[in-house]
C-alpha positions as CSV (number, residue, x, y, z in Angstrom):
1,X,-22.4,98.6,-56.5
2,X,-21.8,102.1,-55.2
3,X,-18.1,102.6,-54.7
4,X,-17.2,105.5,-52.4
5,X,-20.7,105.8,-50.9
6,X,-21.7,105.3,-47.3
7,X,-24.9,103.4,-46.5
8,X,-27.6,105.1,-44.4
9,X,-27.0,102.7,-41.5
10,X,-23.4,103.9,-41.0
11,X,-24.5,107.6,-41.3
12,X,-27.2,107.0,-38.6
13,X,-24.6,105.4,-36.4
14,X,-22.2,108.3,-36.9
15,X,-25.0,110.8,-36.0
16,X,-25.8,108.8,-32.9
17,X,-22.2,108.9,-31.8
18,X,-22.1,112.7,-32.4
19,X,-25.2,113.2,-30.4
20,X,-23.9,111.0,-27.5
21,X,-20.6,113.0,-27.5
22,X,-22.5,116.3,-27.5
23,X,-24.6,115.3,-24.5
24,X,-21.6,114.3,-22.4
25,X,-20.7,116.8,-19.6
26,X,-17.6,118.7,-20.5
27,X,-16.9,120.2,-17.1
28,X,-14.2,118.9,-14.7
29,X,-15.2,115.7,-13.0
30,X,-16.5,116.1,-9.4
31,X,-14.6,114.1,-6.8
32,X,-16.8,112.0,-4.5
33,X,-17.0,112.9,-0.9
34,X,-14.0,111.6,1.1
35,X,-11.8,111.2,-1.9
36,X,-8.1,112.0,-1.6
37,X,-7.2,115.0,-3.8
38,X,-4.9,114.3,-6.8
39,X,-1.2,115.1,-6.5
40,X,-0.3,118.5,-7.6
41,X,1.7,118.7,-10.8
42,X,4.8,121.0,-10.9
43,X,4.6,123.4,-13.9
44,X,8.2,122.9,-14.8
45,X,7.8,119.1,-14.9
46,X,4.6,119.4,-17.0
47,X,6.3,121.7,-19.4
48,X,9.4,119.4,-19.6
49,X,7.2,116.4,-20.2
50,X,5.2,118.0,-23.0
51,X,8.4,119.2,-24.7
52,X,9.8,115.7,-24.6
53,X,6.6,114.3,-26.0
54,X,6.8,116.7,-28.9
55,X,10.4,115.8,-29.5
56,X,9.5,112.1,-29.4
57,X,6.7,112.6,-31.9
58,X,9.1,114.5,-34.2
59,X,11.7,111.7,-34.0
60,X,9.1,109.0,-34.6
61,X,7.8,110.9,-37.7
62,X,11.3,111.3,-39.0
63,X,12.1,107.6,-38.5
64,X,8.8,106.6,-40.2
65,X,9.7,108.9,-43.1
66,X,13.1,107.4,-43.5
67,X,11.6,103.9,-43.3
68,X,9.1,104.8,-46.0
69,X,11.8,106.2,-48.3
70,X,13.9,103.0,-47.8
71,X,10.9,101.1,-49.1
72,X,9.8,99.4,-45.9
73,X,6.4,97.7,-46.6
74,X,5.3,97.9,-43.0
75,X,5.1,101.8,-43.3
76,X,2.4,103.3,-45.5
77,X,2.4,106.8,-46.8
78,X,-0.7,107.7,-44.9
79,X,0.9,106.7,-41.6
80,X,3.9,108.8,-42.4
81,X,1.8,111.8,-43.3
82,X,-0.4,111.5,-40.2
83,X,2.7,111.2,-37.9
84,X,4.3,114.2,-39.5
85,X,1.1,116.2,-39.1
86,X,0.9,115.2,-35.4
87,X,4.5,116.2,-34.9
88,X,3.9,119.5,-36.7
89,X,0.7,120.4,-34.7
90,X,2.5,119.5,-31.4
91,X,5.4,121.7,-32.3
92,X,3.1,124.6,-33.3
93,X,1.2,124.3,-30.1
94,X,4.5,124.3,-28.1
95,X,5.6,127.4,-29.9
96,X,2.3,129.1,-29.1
97,X,2.7,128.2,-25.4
98,X,6.2,129.6,-25.5
99,X,5.0,132.8,-27.1
100,X,2.3,133.2,-24.4
101,X,4.9,132.6,-21.6
102,X,7.3,135.1,-23.1
103,X,4.5,137.6,-23.5
104,X,3.3,137.1,-19.9
105,X,6.9,137.4,-18.7
106,X,7.3,140.7,-20.5
107,X,4.0,142.0,-19.1
108,X,5.1,141.1,-15.5
109,X,8.5,142.7,-16.0
110,X,6.9,145.9,-17.3
111,X,4.5,146.2,-14.3
112,X,5.2,149.1,-12.0
113,X,5.6,148.2,-8.4
């Protein structure tokens, strides 16, 4: 019995999945003729929604961490770590977007008219 090894069937299945994902078109989907265009999204609303999603992820991660430290059997350490990493990555991405927005604002303000 090989503990920790992956059989060749599973490896081949993973390779097939990777090949299928690689052959999928990555461009924007083309709307069929006569289709109604999608509603435009307001930038401020999109930014507000993304910030609230990051906040919710951080709150969820904090609650899961507290539940784990209390000894709740329904919460595993791996789930806590994954949720904390998701919240951290979301926060870092939000900070990078903010930095780009501030940089763009400064560039626009320094333009000569």
